Each structure stands twice: as C-alpha cells, then as structure tokens.
C-alpha positions, 0 to 999 in steps of 0.5 A: 158655242165660243165663250164669247157667245156663251157669256152673251146669250148663255144666261136670262133674267127670270122675270116671273113672279115667285109663285110662278117660279115655285111652280115651275120648280114643283113641276121639275122632276128632281134631276130635270129642269125646265127649258127656256127658249132664247128671244126670238132676236137673240136666237136668230143672231146666235143661229147665224154666228154658229150656222145651226138652224135649231131652236136653241134653249137654256135648260134651268135645273130644278137645282137652280130654281131651288137656289134662286128661291132660297135665295129671294127667301133668305133675302127677305129673312134678312131684311125683315130680320134688320126691321125687327132689329130696328123695332119696326114691327107694324101690323099687317106691314103698315108702317108709320112715317117715322118708322119708315124713316128710321129703316130707310137706310136698309132700302138697299136690296142688292145688299141683303141679296149679296149677304142671302147668296154668301150666307145661304146654307147658314140662314133658316129658310125652307127648301122647295119641297118636292111634290109627292107621287100622289101629287104628281099624278093626281094634282094638288087637292083643295 
C-alpha cells in the first residue's frame, strides 16, 4: 500500500459504546489486538487498487484501546473538574436551568479531549485492567 491508500483506508471510527470498547480491550491479551475488517465497499476498492483478493483489516492493539479509553476517562474527568470549579454539582446529574446556563461555555467536548490527549500521563484516571488467569479461563463470576 502506498501513503495515500494508507491515509484513505488506514483508519476507522470506533462507534461502539464504552462498555463494548472495554470488553474488547479486556478480551485482548497483552501485546495482542483486535482485527477489524474494512467496510465492504472500502475493501473492494482497495483490493482493486492493489490487485489483491485477500480479506483486508486493520489490527488495533490492546494498547490503542487502552489509550482511547484512558483519553475518554481523562476527557470526562477534566470536564467534571470544570463543572465543579464553576460550582455545579447537582444530585444524580440533574442540573437547574441556571446551572446549565452558568456552564454552557463548557459545551466544547473537542477542547476537553484535546487537552486530555496532551495531559493523558498526568490526569489521575485509571488504566484498563487486565484479566487475571482465572478470569480468562473461567470468565468473571457474578
């Protein structure tokens, strides 16, 4: 594959929810990953371009999933920190119209995830845990 093909086809959107992403991450052994097939139309186009009939996929390592999940957690942490700094701490995530108006300027998720990416190593959020031997062998109890 050349650079333009890598740029066009070498990425994907992970549209799964957090719980599913965590499950995928936990299912990967350390040093291993998850193979995600390209969309059928993209696969057909790329197969034609490189004259190859093999099934094409992107392999995402466990480290990529862990970094993504930590980035999401850090984004939420930084946003919640700003809400609390503004004095907004409603019960069970219910906020009054006045509180919502007070923090409306914080409705900028891209600002928080960019900051989270830059500060990922210093924001105090948990890593994705690894399954223990017994969990891998017998599943999680309860």
